[in-house]
Backbone bond lengths (Angstrom), bond angles and torsions (degrees), N, CA, C in turn:
res aa  C-N    CA-C-N  psi(-1)  N-CA   C-N-CA  omega(-1)  CA-C   N-CA-C  phi
1 M - - - 1.424 - - 1.506 108.97 -
2 T 1.228 112.87 142.04 1.459 119.64 177.62 1.511 108.21 -108.46
3 E 1.325 112.52 152.87 1.463 116.72 179.44 1.506 109.31 -77.22
4 E 1.265 114.09 131.27 1.453 118.70 178.28 1.518 108.50 -109.37
5 K 1.333 115.46 140.93 1.457 119.33 176.80 1.515 107.91 -75.76
6 E 1.306 114.00 151.31 1.458 118.47 -177.83 1.518 111.50 -64.55
7 N 1.310 115.45 -42.26 1.456 119.48 -179.58 1.521 106.80 -137.34
8 P 1.307 117.77 101.71 1.458 120.27 -174.52 1.526 113.74 -69.58
9 S 1.315 118.87 -15.60 1.458 119.82 -177.37 1.529 112.55 -80.31
10 L 1.346 118.58 -17.03 1.465 121.52 -179.63 1.523 110.04 -91.67
11 P 1.325 116.99 132.99 1.466 118.76 177.85 1.535 109.72 -73.52
12 D 1.313 115.68 163.44 1.461 119.95 177.80 1.531 109.17 -70.78
13 L 1.305 115.88 117.76 1.470 121.47 179.07 1.523 108.74 -112.37
14 P 1.334 115.43 145.87 1.469 116.46 177.18 1.542 109.87 -69.71
15 T 1.309 114.94 151.10 1.462 118.63 179.00 1.525 108.98 -70.49
16 P 1.306 115.54 134.40 1.468 118.79 -178.16 1.526 110.97 -70.53
17 R 1.316 114.87 145.65 1.464 120.31 175.76 1.515 107.95 -94.12
18 M 1.306 114.61 134.31 1.454 119.13 179.19 1.526 107.72 -99.40
19 K 1.292 115.07 122.72 1.450 120.18 179.10 1.530 107.65 -109.84
20 R 1.325 114.90 122.26 1.462 119.74 -178.69 1.522 108.78 -81.41
21 Q 1.309 115.01 127.07 1.448 119.16 178.21 1.523 108.79 -88.23
22 R 1.315 114.92 136.62 1.461 120.52 178.18 1.516 109.04 -81.49
23 N 1.306 114.54 132.51 1.452 120.34 175.31 1.532 106.58 -100.85
24 W 1.317 116.78 105.24 1.463 120.53 -175.17 1.530 112.14 -80.62
25 L 1.290 117.73 -13.98 1.455 119.39 177.20 1.519 109.31 -78.76
26 P 1.337 116.80 133.62 1.469 117.95 179.81 1.524 111.16 -69.36
27 S 1.279 113.98 155.53 1.456 120.61 179.17 1.524 109.66 -67.42
28 L 1.302 117.30 154.65 1.462 120.87 178.18 1.524 112.32 -63.70
29 V 1.319 116.91 -19.90 1.458 120.72 178.18 1.527 110.02 -63.03
30 W 1.324 118.00 -33.45 1.458 122.35 -179.18 1.525 112.10 -74.90
31 L 1.296 117.87 -12.22 1.457 120.99 -178.62 1.533 111.43 -65.85
32 I 1.318 117.35 -38.36 1.468 121.40 -177.66 1.531 111.33 -65.22
33 P 1.340 121.35 -49.62 1.467 119.07 178.48 1.528 113.05 -65.73
34 I 1.319 117.45 -32.83 1.466 119.96 178.84 1.525 110.06 -66.82
35 V 1.325 117.40 -44.11 1.464 120.67 178.15 1.526 110.30 -64.55
36 A 1.340 117.36 -41.09 1.470 120.73 178.80 1.530 110.80 -62.84
37 A 1.323 117.83 -40.85 1.462 121.12 178.17 1.525 110.86 -64.98
38 L 1.315 117.56 -40.74 1.469 120.61 178.42 1.528 111.34 -64.74
39 V 1.319 117.08 -41.00 1.461 120.60 177.91 1.529 109.89 -64.35
40 G 1.326 116.97 -43.22 1.462 120.89 178.43 1.524 112.09 -61.50
41 L 1.323 117.26 -45.04 1.467 120.89 178.31 1.525 111.48 -63.48
42 T 1.320 116.53 -37.47 1.461 120.06 178.04 1.526 110.83 -64.66
43 L 1.336 117.27 -42.05 1.463 120.55 178.97 1.523 111.67 -65.08
44 V 1.331 117.07 -41.34 1.468 120.53 178.29 1.525 110.25 -63.50
45 A 1.321 117.32 -44.08 1.465 120.80 178.86 1.525 110.59 -62.57
46 K 1.320 117.75 -39.56 1.466 121.46 179.30 1.525 110.75 -64.03
47 I 1.323 117.16 -42.23 1.463 121.30 179.51 1.524 110.27 -63.66
48 I 1.325 116.85 -42.85 1.464 120.36 -179.19 1.525 111.09 -65.79
49 V 1.332 117.27 -40.85 1.460 120.76 -178.99 1.533 111.15 -68.86
50 E 1.323 117.68 -38.47 1.456 121.49 -176.83 1.525 113.58 -84.36
51 R 1.299 117.38 -5.60 1.454 121.03 -177.60 1.524 110.40 -71.36
52 G 1.312 115.31 137.42 1.452 120.66 -179.70 1.522 111.54 -96.88
53 P 1.318 116.53 -168.88 1.460 120.91 -178.04 1.526 112.58 -73.81
54 V 1.327 114.84 157.66 1.460 122.24 175.07 1.524 107.26 -108.06
55 I 1.336 116.57 128.31 1.460 120.37 179.62 1.522 109.54 -122.93
56 T 1.319 116.08 159.50 1.457 121.24 174.15 1.516 108.28 -118.84
57 V 1.325 115.26 135.45 1.458 122.44 -178.91 1.517 107.19 -127.95
58 T 1.326 116.63 139.76 1.462 119.94 178.22 1.528 109.63 -104.52
59 F 1.331 115.17 139.82 1.458 122.91 175.95 1.517 107.67 -131.24
60 I 1.323 116.08 159.25 1.466 120.02 178.20 1.525 110.50 -71.95
61 T 1.313 116.83 -37.82 1.464 121.59 -179.25 1.534 109.52 -137.33
62 A 1.317 116.04 158.97 1.464 121.27 179.00 1.525 111.60 -98.61
63 E 1.327 116.41 16.22 1.461 120.41 -179.71 1.526 109.65 -61.95
64 G 1.329 115.46 125.65 1.458 121.24 179.41 1.524 113.82 89.83
65 L 1.317 118.39 -1.78 1.467 122.11 179.76 1.519 110.28 -106.94
66 E 1.316 116.73 137.46 1.459 122.73 173.74 1.517 107.93 -135.96
67 A 1.311 115.76 127.14 1.467 120.33 -179.74 1.523 109.86 -64.13
68 G 1.325 115.66 131.88 1.459 121.51 179.13 1.515 115.01 83.67
69 K 1.343 118.19 -12.23 1.463 121.04 -177.61 1.522 113.09 -117.07
70 T 1.318 117.23 -38.25 1.459 120.48 -174.82 1.522 110.74 -71.28
71 K 1.318 115.62 125.39 1.459 122.20 -179.67 1.526 109.53 -92.22
72 V 1.315 115.45 144.77 1.451 121.84 171.86 1.518 106.04 -98.03
73 K 1.340 116.03 125.80 1.459 119.90 -175.05 1.524 110.54 -125.06
74 Y 1.330 114.16 151.22 1.454 122.35 171.54 1.516 106.36 -136.47
75 K 1.320 116.11 120.65 1.463 122.39 -175.90 1.527 111.51 52.89
76 D 1.333 114.60 43.58 1.464 124.35 177.50 1.534 113.57 63.17
77 V 1.331 117.17 24.03 1.470 122.56 175.78 1.527 107.57 -117.35
78 D 1.333 116.58 129.55 1.468 120.20 178.42 1.526 109.87 -65.39
79 I 1.343 115.74 126.86 1.465 120.05 176.60 1.521 111.91 -121.65
80 G 1.337 116.64 -0.37 1.458 119.54 178.95 1.513 112.05 176.92
81 T 1.338 113.99 -177.47 1.464 121.29 -178.85 1.522 109.31 -141.12
82 V 1.340 116.41 141.02 1.458 121.01 174.30 1.524 107.27 -72.65
83 E 1.325 116.75 118.67 1.469 121.11 -176.92 1.526 112.80 -93.19
84 K 1.341 117.03 -38.08 1.464 119.31 -174.22 1.519 109.39 -149.00
85 I 1.324 116.57 143.22 1.464 122.21 176.86 1.525 107.50 -126.35
86 T 1.327 116.15 124.43 1.470 120.72 179.02 1.520 109.90 -134.40
87 L 1.306 115.30 159.97 1.461 121.14 174.56 1.522 109.16 -83.24
88 S 1.319 116.10 149.48 1.462 119.70 174.97 1.525 108.64 -73.15
89 K 1.315 116.79 167.72 1.471 120.40 -177.60 1.523 112.17 -64.00
90 D 1.317 117.16 -34.71 1.463 119.26 -179.77 1.534 112.59 -91.40
91 H 1.314 117.72 3.73 1.468 125.00 176.54 1.530 113.18 61.83
92 S 1.319 118.09 23.46 1.460 120.18 -179.29 1.523 112.49 -92.77
93 H 1.315 117.90 -18.04 1.460 121.34 -179.43 1.533 108.84 -155.19
94 I 1.329 115.54 175.62 1.467 119.38 178.13 1.522 108.49 -111.32
95 I 1.319 115.12 157.82 1.459 122.00 177.82 1.526 107.25 -119.59
96 A 1.329 115.61 119.35 1.464 121.51 179.31 1.524 108.22 -103.66
97 T 1.337 116.46 125.38 1.460 121.71 175.72 1.520 106.99 -95.75
98 I 1.343 115.55 124.88 1.467 121.48 -173.58 1.517 109.81 -119.68
99 Q 1.327 115.75 129.53 1.467 122.31 174.38 1.523 107.64 -95.78
100 L 1.336 116.20 111.58 1.455 120.68 179.24 1.522 110.47 -90.10
101 L 1.321 115.37 159.28 1.452 120.49 173.27 1.529 109.20 -75.64
102 K 1.300 116.21 161.99 1.461 121.35 -179.27 1.528 110.97 -60.75
103 E 1.326 116.99 -36.13 1.454 121.53 -178.78 1.521 112.47 -70.42
104 A 1.321 118.42 -16.25 1.460 122.68 -176.24 1.530 111.95 -96.97
105 K 1.304 117.29 22.70 1.467 120.84 -177.83 1.526 111.69 -61.34
106 S 1.321 117.53 -29.24 1.470 120.58 -178.46 1.528 112.61 -69.55
107 F 1.326 118.64 -11.37 1.452 121.69 179.27 1.527 112.17 -87.45
108 T 1.302 118.55 10.33 1.466 121.67 -177.76 1.517 112.84 -95.22
109 A 1.309 118.53 14.43 1.462 121.37 178.92 1.529 110.16 -67.04
110 M 1.316 116.06 150.55 1.469 120.70 -178.44 1.530 112.22 -63.93
111 D 1.315 117.93 -29.91 1.458 120.16 -177.20 1.533 113.26 -94.55
112 A 1.337 117.79 10.92 1.467 120.79 178.23 1.529 108.53 -67.60
113 R 1.325 115.65 141.31 1.471 120.59 -179.04 1.521 109.15 -114.81
114 F 1.319 115.36 134.86 1.469 122.59 178.70 1.524 107.61 -123.85
115 W 1.317 116.92 148.00 1.447 121.59 175.26 1.521 109.21 -148.22
116 V 1.334 114.65 161.63 1.457 121.68 -178.94 1.521 107.98 -96.53
117 V 1.324 116.35 125.60 1.468 120.81 177.55 1.522 106.87 -91.51
118 R 1.328 114.75 124.54 1.450 120.19 -179.62 1.533 109.41 -114.97
119 P 1.314 117.94 147.90 1.464 119.65 179.30 1.518 111.95 -70.57
């Protein structure tokens, strides 16, 4: 038996080389995480820019104070939040760390007085 060509009318052609083209544009699937990251970075930047000063206030007792919950108010308007409550080194009083709003910067004077309102 002799080998027969599949189609004798076609001349012998070299096999074509396939060259894969690189697509440098990212897929649309990547658009969602990129947009989410940009939104997240924008929110973090906004929080940092709008953040006010941090002050420390000493009280004799922490009665009525809760870290993260107790609001600091002036004329019944929230101007900050108690962030942390710790004992002093000599255990004679407590130290409350307060995060004020940016608008409450004027309350950072050394002679400012704070007190706990109890029912």
